[in-house]
The first five atom37 places (N, CA, C, CB, O) and aatype in JSON, in Angstrom:
{
  "aatype": [15, 7, 11, 11, 15, 19, 8, 14, 14, 5, 13, 19, 1, 5, 7, 3, 0, 4, 9, 0, 1, 9, 1, 15, 6, 19, 14, 9, 4, 10, 6, 16, 18, 3, 3, 18, 14, 5, 10, 7, 1, 13, 16, 10, 1, 3, 6, 7, 11, 16, 9, 0, 19, 7, 11, 9, 16, 11, 10, 10, 13, 3, 6, 14, 0, 15, 6],
  "atom_mask": [
    [1, 1, 1, 1, 1],
    [1, 1, 1, 0, 1],
    [1, 1, 1, 1, 1],
    [1, 1, 1, 1, 1],
    [1, 1, 1, 1, 1],
    [1, 1, 1, 1, 1],
    [1, 1, 1, 1, 1],
    [1, 1, 1, 1, 1],
    [1, 1, 1, 1, 1],
    [1, 1, 1, 1, 1],
    [1, 1, 1, 1, 1],
    [1, 1, 1, 1, 1],
    [1, 1, 1, 1, 1],
    [1, 1, 1, 1, 1],
    [1, 1, 1, 0, 1],
    [1, 1, 1, 1, 1],
    [1, 1, 1, 1, 1],
    [1, 1, 1, 1, 1],
    [1, 1, 1, 1, 1],
    [1, 1, 1, 1, 1],
    [1, 1, 1, 1, 1],
    [1, 1, 1, 1, 1],
    [1, 1, 1, 1, 1],
    [1, 1, 1, 1, 1],
    [1, 1, 1, 1, 1],
    [1, 1, 1, 1, 1],
    [1, 1, 1, 1, 1],
    [1, 1, 1, 1, 1],
    [1, 1, 1, 1, 1],
    [1, 1, 1, 1, 1],
    [1, 1, 1, 1, 1],
    [1, 1, 1, 1, 1],
    [1, 1, 1, 1, 1],
    [1, 1, 1, 1, 1],
    [1, 1, 1, 1, 1],
    [1, 1, 1, 1, 1],
    [1, 1, 1, 1, 1],
    [1, 1, 1, 1, 1],
    [1, 1, 1, 1, 1],
    [1, 1, 1, 0, 1],
    [1, 1, 1, 1, 1],
    [1, 1, 1, 1, 1],
    [1, 1, 1, 1, 1],
    [1, 1, 1, 1, 1],
    [1, 1, 1, 1, 1],
    [1, 1, 1, 1, 1],
    [1, 1, 1, 1, 1],
    [1, 1, 1, 0, 1],
    [1, 1, 1, 1, 1],
    [1, 1, 1, 1, 1],
    [1, 1, 1, 1, 1],
    [1, 1, 1, 1, 1],
    [1, 1, 1, 1, 1],
    [1, 1, 1, 0, 1],
    [1, 1, 1, 1, 1],
    [1, 1, 1, 1, 1],
    [1, 1, 1, 1, 1],
    [1, 1, 1, 1, 1],
    [1, 1, 1, 1, 1],
    [1, 1, 1, 1, 1],
    [1, 1, 1, 1, 1],
    [1, 1, 1, 1, 1],
    [1, 1, 1, 1, 1],
    [1, 1, 1, 1, 1],
    [1, 1, 1, 1, 1],
    [1, 1, 1, 1, 1],
    [1, 1, 1, 1, 1]
  ],
  "atom_positions": [
    [[-42.39, 38.25, -25.81], [-43.78, 37.56, -25.5], [-43.85, 39.15, -24.26], [-43.74, 35.32, -24.68], [-44.81, 39.44, -23.55]],
    [[-42.99, 39.64, -24.34], [-43.15, 41.03, -22.77], [-43.11, 40.32, -21.52], [0.0, 0.0, 0.0], [-43.29, 41.0, -20.51]],
    [[-42.89, 38.86, -21.36], [-42.66, 38.24, -19.85], [-41.69, 38.16, -19.35], [-42.95, 37.15, -19.61], [-41.0, 37.32, -19.94]],
    [[-40.88, 38.88, -17.98], [-39.83, 38.01, -17.68], [-39.73, 36.83, -17.41], [-39.35, 38.3, -16.99], [-40.65, 36.02, -17.22]],
    [[-38.27, 36.62, -17.37], [-38.13, 34.96, -17.62], [-37.16, 35.09, -16.35], [-37.37, 34.19, -19.41], [-36.23, 35.85, -16.1]],
    [[-37.87, 33.84, -15.56], [-36.8, 33.91, -14.11], [-35.9, 33.56, -14.32], [-36.97, 33.25, -12.91], [-35.1, 34.09, -13.54]],
    [[-35.27, 32.7, -15.15], [-33.89, 32.99, -15.09], [-33.34, 33.61, -16.34], [-33.17, 31.78, -14.78], [-33.88, 33.79, -17.43]],
    [[-32.19, 33.88, -15.92], [-31.81, 34.94, -17.35], [-31.08, 34.06, -18.51], [-30.53, 36.37, -16.9], [-30.15, 33.26, -18.36]],
    [[-31.78, 34.42, -19.77], [-31.78, 33.19, -20.71], [-29.58, 33.35, -21.41], [-33.56, 33.61, -22.45], [-28.83, 34.32, -21.31]],
    [[-29.36, 32.2, -21.9], [-28.08, 32.74, -22.3], [-27.59, 33.0, -23.56], [-27.29, 32.1, -21.88], [-26.43, 32.9, -23.94]],
    [[-28.95, 33.47, -24.4], [-28.53, 34.21, -25.61], [-29.89, 35.11, -25.49], [-28.24, 33.21, -27.18], [-30.5, 35.3, -24.44]],
    [[-30.37, 35.79, -27.26], [-31.13, 36.14, -27.81], [-30.82, 35.85, -28.72], [-31.45, 36.99, -27.69], [-29.7, 35.78, -29.21]],
    [[-32.37, 35.49, -29.34], [-32.67, 35.14, -30.78], [-32.69, 36.33, -31.8], [-34.04, 34.47, -30.83], [-33.17, 37.4, -31.42]],
    [[-32.14, 36.2, -33.22], [-32.61, 37.24, -33.97], [-33.97, 37.83, -33.61], [-32.61, 36.81, -35.25], [-34.83, 37.05, -33.2]],
    [[-34.28, 39.17, -33.73], [-36.02, 39.7, -33.77], [-36.23, 40.09, -32.13], [0.0, 0.0, 0.0], [-36.83, 41.12, -31.82]],
    [[-35.78, 39.35, -31.31], [-36.07, 39.67, -29.63], [-35.24, 41.02, -29.11], [-35.47, 38.22, -28.57], [-34.14, 41.49, -29.4]],
    [[-35.77, 41.21, -28.64], [-34.96, 42.32, -27.33], [-34.92, 42.17, -26.01], [-35.49, 43.64, -27.21], [-35.91, 41.72, -25.43]],
    [[-34.14, 42.41, -25.56], [-33.61, 42.26, -24.39], [-32.95, 43.56, -23.06], [-32.66, 41.44, -24.91], [-32.58, 44.64, -23.54]],
    [[-32.91, 43.48, -22.32], [-32.2, 44.71, -21.51], [-31.18, 43.95, -21.13], [-32.98, 45.51, -20.21], [-31.57, 43.02, -20.42]],
    [[-29.37, 43.99, -21.4], [-28.2, 43.56, -20.58], [-27.55, 44.66, -20.48], [-27.34, 42.49, -21.09], [-27.84, 45.81, -20.81]],
    [[-26.38, 44.11, -19.85], [-25.55, 44.88, -18.8], [-23.84, 44.35, -19.75], [-25.89, 44.1, -16.67], [-23.38, 43.22, -19.88]],
    [[-23.21, 45.86, -20.31], [-22.27, 45.18, -20.85], [-21.12, 45.99, -20.11], [-22.32, 45.13, -22.45], [-21.23, 47.21, -20.09]],
    [[-20.19, 45.49, -19.61], [-18.76, 46.04, -19.26], [-17.73, 45.75, -20.08], [-18.3, 45.62, -18.04], [-17.61, 44.66, -20.64]],
    [[-16.47, 47.23, -20.28], [-15.78, 47.58, -21.07], [-15.1, 47.73, -19.9], [-16.07, 48.49, -22.07], [-15.42, 48.04, -18.75]],
    [[-13.23, 47.19, -20.94], [-12.36, 47.38, -20.64], [-11.56, 48.48, -20.65], [-12.11, 46.75, -20.92], [-10.46, 48.52, -20.1]],
    [[-11.91, 49.1, -21.07], [-11.23, 50.04, -22.06], [-12.39, 51.61, -21.83], [-11.26, 49.15, -24.0], [-13.61, 51.51, -21.93]],
    [[-11.94, 52.46, -21.63], [-12.87, 53.85, -21.59], [-13.84, 53.94, -22.68], [-12.0, 55.2, -21.71], [-13.28, 53.48, -23.68]],
    [[-15.35, 54.43, -23.03], [-15.78, 54.48, -24.23], [-16.45, 56.02, -23.69], [-16.77, 53.07, -24.84], [-16.11, 56.54, -22.62]],
    [[-17.16, 56.45, -24.36], [-17.67, 57.61, -24.93], [-19.06, 57.03, -24.82], [-17.08, 58.09, -26.43], [-19.33, 56.17, -25.66]],
    [[-20.06, 57.37, -23.87], [-21.58, 56.94, -23.66], [-22.56, 57.58, -23.25], [-21.75, 56.11, -22.94], [-22.34, 58.18, -22.2]],
    [[-23.84, 57.73, -23.8], [-24.63, 58.66, -23.28], [-25.82, 58.07, -23.15], [-24.7, 59.81, -23.98], [-25.78, 56.96, -23.69]],
    [[-27.31, 58.38, -22.46], [-28.61, 57.64, -22.71], [-28.71, 58.25, -23.66], [-29.78, 57.6, -21.83], [-28.03, 59.24, -23.93]],
    [[-29.91, 57.6, -24.6], [-30.47, 58.04, -25.68], [-31.31, 59.09, -25.44], [-31.04, 57.12, -26.29], [-31.42, 59.95, -26.31]],
    [[-31.86, 59.17, -24.55], [-32.86, 60.08, -24.13], [-32.23, 61.59, -24.09], [-33.43, 59.6, -22.7], [-32.78, 62.61, -24.48]],
    [[-30.68, 61.43, -23.4], [-30.07, 62.83, -23.42], [-29.39, 63.26, -24.57], [-29.16, 63.0, -22.41], [-29.38, 64.46, -24.82]],
    [[-28.61, 62.16, -25.58], [-27.89, 62.6, -26.75], [-28.37, 61.42, -27.63], [-26.18, 62.79, -26.57], [-27.77, 60.43, -27.2]],
    [[-29.09, 61.1, -28.55], [-29.36, 60.26, -29.5], [-28.34, 59.85, -30.4], [-30.27, 60.71, -30.11], [-28.5, 58.86, -31.12]],
    [[-27.14, 60.66, -30.43], [-26.17, 60.57, -31.46], [-25.37, 59.44, -30.72], [-25.33, 62.04, -31.85], [-25.18, 58.41, -31.38]],
    [[-24.78, 59.48, -29.22], [-24.2, 58.66, -27.93], [-24.99, 57.58, -28.04], [-24.31, 59.32, -26.41], [-24.48, 56.48, -28.22]],
    [[-26.43, 57.76, -27.93], [-27.1, 56.55, -27.17], [-27.56, 55.52, -28.23], [0.0, 0.0, 0.0], [-28.64, 54.94, -28.21]],
    [[-26.79, 55.41, -28.96], [-26.92, 53.79, -29.78], [-25.57, 53.4, -29.91], [-27.66, 53.73, -31.48], [-24.71, 54.16, -30.36]],
    [[-25.32, 52.01, -29.46], [-23.99, 51.26, -30.0], [-24.52, 50.11, -30.95], [-23.0, 50.53, -28.67], [-25.64, 50.01, -31.45]],
    [[-23.1, 49.04, -31.11], [-23.35, 48.5, -32.56], [-22.38, 46.8, -31.72], [-22.32, 49.81, -34.4], [-21.25, 47.15, -31.36]],
    [[-22.54, 45.92, -31.55], [-21.75, 45.27, -30.47], [-21.15, 44.27, -32.08], [-22.87, 44.33, -28.76], [-22.0, 43.99, -32.93]],
    [[-19.78, 43.88, -32.27], [-18.97, 43.38, -33.71], [-18.45, 42.26, -32.98], [-17.65, 44.47, -34.54], [-18.51, 42.22, -31.75]],
    [[-17.97, 41.39, -33.63], [-17.76, 39.72, -33.39], [-16.55, 39.25, -34.61], [-19.55, 38.71, -33.71], [-17.03, 38.55, -35.5]],
    [[-15.55, 39.47, -34.71], [-14.58, 39.08, -35.65], [-15.62, 39.91, -37.33], [-14.29, 36.89, -35.51], [-15.88, 39.28, -38.36]],
    [[-15.91, 41.05, -37.11], [-16.27, 41.67, -38.75], [-18.14, 41.33, -38.57], [0.0, 0.0, 0.0], [-18.85, 42.09, -39.21]],
    [[-18.72, 40.44, -37.89], [-19.93, 40.5, -37.79], [-20.75, 41.35, -36.57], [-20.16, 39.26, -37.82], [-20.43, 41.35, -35.38]],
    [[-21.63, 41.9, -37.04], [-22.26, 42.48, -36.19], [-23.36, 41.61, -35.74], [-22.62, 43.66, -36.63], [-24.08, 40.97, -36.5]],
    [[-23.42, 41.63, -34.47], [-23.72, 40.8, -33.51], [-25.71, 41.42, -32.67], [-22.06, 40.95, -32.33], [-26.79, 40.87, -32.42]],
    [[-25.18, 42.66, -32.57], [-26.24, 43.54, -31.35], [-26.1, 45.02, -32.0], [-25.54, 43.54, -29.32], [-25.2, 45.75, -32.41]],
    [[-27.19, 45.04, -31.9], [-27.57, 47.25, -32.23], [-28.45, 46.95, -30.9], [-28.96, 48.19, -34.34], [-29.05, 46.06, -30.3]],
    [[-27.98, 48.77, -30.86], [-29.96, 48.67, -29.74], [-29.15, 50.14, -28.99], [0.0, 0.0, 0.0], [-27.99, 50.5, -29.14]],
    [[-30.38, 50.86, -28.04], [-30.32, 51.83, -27.62], [-29.57, 51.87, -26.18], [-31.51, 52.22, -27.74], [-29.52, 50.81, -25.56]],
    [[-29.05, 52.88, -25.68], [-28.84, 52.78, -24.08], [-29.67, 52.99, -23.34], [-28.03, 53.48, -23.54], [-30.04, 54.14, -23.59]],
    [[-30.43, 52.46, -22.27], [-31.05, 53.49, -21.6], [-30.47, 53.62, -20.19], [-32.49, 53.27, -21.59], [-31.23, 54.06, -19.33]],
    [[-29.62, 53.4, -19.97], [-29.32, 53.32, -18.22], [-27.91, 53.7, -18.4], [-29.52, 51.61, -17.25], [-27.42, 53.17, -19.39]],
    [[-27.47, 54.13, -18.04], [-26.07, 54.0, -17.51], [-25.39, 53.73, -16.29], [-25.63, 54.86, -17.71], [-25.92, 54.45, -15.44]],
    [[-24.05, 52.74, -15.52], [-24.03, 51.82, -14.6], [-22.61, 52.49, -14.2], [-24.22, 50.17, -15.06], [-21.59, 52.7, -14.86]],
    [[-22.88, 52.69, -13.16], [-20.95, 53.0, -12.84], [-20.48, 52.23, -12.02], [-20.4, 54.44, -12.15], [-21.34, 51.56, -11.44]],
    [[-18.95, 51.95, -11.6], [-18.58, 50.73, -10.93], [-17.89, 52.17, -9.35], [-17.07, 49.32, -12.21], [-17.5, 53.32, -9.55]],
    [[-17.99, 51.45, -7.98], [-17.43, 52.46, -7.46], [-16.18, 52.64, -7.43], [-17.76, 52.57, -6.5], [-15.57, 51.59, -7.23]],
    [[-15.45, 53.67, -7.58], [-14.31, 53.74, -7.38], [-12.85, 53.13, -6.49], [-14.56, 54.54, -7.28], [-12.87, 53.68, -5.39]],
    [[-12.03, 52.51, -6.56], [-11.56, 51.73, -5.86], [-10.58, 52.5, -4.63], [-10.94, 50.81, -6.79], [-9.56, 53.18, -4.75]],
    [[-11.24, 52.14, -3.58], [-9.8, 53.2, -2.26], [-9.24, 52.72, -2.25], [-9.66, 53.65, -0.75], [-9.49, 51.53, -2.46]],
    [[-7.91, 53.18, -2.0], [-6.46, 53.06, -2.13], [-6.08, 53.52, -0.73], [-5.78, 53.96, -3.37], [-4.9, 53.58, -0.4]]
  ]
}
């Protein structure tokens, strides 16, 4: 519907679109779709099933831990 929800949804139904933050425990090579279309797409899989596909619109980085 294009409306922003007050509370974040727990899941997204098939055919819906969303903006999500995804965190990885291992390094992965990613770029935004606008900069490099080949590296700007992703597929999420769980137990051999594709559960999500999408475009990377923005990359966020954690601040390095100070030692």
